[in-house]
C-alpha positions as CSV (number, residue, x, y, z in Angstrom):
1,M,-11.9,-1.6,-12.4
2,A,-13.7,1.7,-12.7
3,A,-12.9,2.5,-9.0
4,L,-9.2,1.9,-9.5
5,T,-9.0,3.8,-12.7
6,W,-11.1,6.8,-11.7
7,P,-9.2,10.0,-12.2
8,T,-9.5,11.1,-8.6
9,E,-9.0,9.2,-5.3
10,A,-12.7,9.2,-4.5
11,W,-13.4,5.6,-5.3
12,A,-9.9,4.0,-4.7
13,P,-10.3,3.4,-0.9
14,Q,-13.6,1.6,-1.6
15,A,-11.9,-0.5,-4.4
16,L,-9.1,-1.5,-2.1
17,E,-11.5,-2.4,0.7
18,W,-13.5,-4.6,-1.7
19,I,-10.3,-6.4,-2.6
20,E,-9.4,-6.7,1.1
21,Q,-12.8,-8.3,1.7
22,G,-12.2,-10.9,-0.9
23,V,-13.1,-9.6,-4.4
24,E,-11.1,-11.8,-6.7
25,I,-8.2,-10.3,-8.6
26,D,-7.6,-11.2,-12.2
27,G,-4.8,-10.0,-14.6
28,E,-6.7,-6.9,-15.6
29,I,-7.3,-5.8,-12.0
30,A,-3.6,-6.7,-11.1
31,E,-2.5,-4.4,-13.9
32,A,-4.8,-1.6,-12.7
33,L,-3.5,-2.1,-9.1
34,E,0.1,-1.8,-10.4
35,S,-0.7,1.3,-12.4
36,F,-2.4,2.8,-9.4
37,A,0.6,2.0,-7.2
38,A,2.9,3.7,-9.7
39,N,0.9,7.0,-9.8
40,K,2.5,9.3,-7.2
41,L,-0.6,11.5,-7.2
42,H,-2.2,8.9,-5.0
43,S,-1.4,8.7,-1.3
44,Q,1.5,6.5,-0.3
45,T,-0.6,4.4,2.0
46,M,-3.1,3.5,-0.8
47,R,-0.2,3.0,-3.3
48,H,1.5,0.5,-1.0
49,K,-1.8,-1.4,-0.4
50,A,-2.5,-1.6,-4.1
51,F,1.1,-2.8,-4.8
52,A,0.8,-5.4,-2.1
53,F,-2.4,-6.8,-3.6
54,A,-0.9,-7.0,-7.1
55,A,2.3,-8.5,-5.8
56,R,0.4,-11.2,-3.9
57,W,-1.7,-12.0,-7.0
58,R,1.5,-12.2,-9.1
59,R,3.2,-14.6,-6.6
60,K,0.1,-16.9,-6.6
61,Q,0.1,-16.9,-10.4
62,A,3.8,-17.8,-10.5
63,L,3.2,-20.7,-8.1
64,R,0.5,-22.1,-10.3
65,S,2.8,-22.1,-13.4
């Protein structure tokens, strides 16, 4: 969470890599990913990756309901 909400992009690539490697996403992390993706101060590549992780998590949650 801290890496995704850090005020600079320094930790964001590491956070996204951890998620890519299998760190489990929960609702709080999904919201942080969506917030990160909406912030145009971050690079487009990282925003798209964050959005994709959050969207994938949301789809899984919808299927479980």
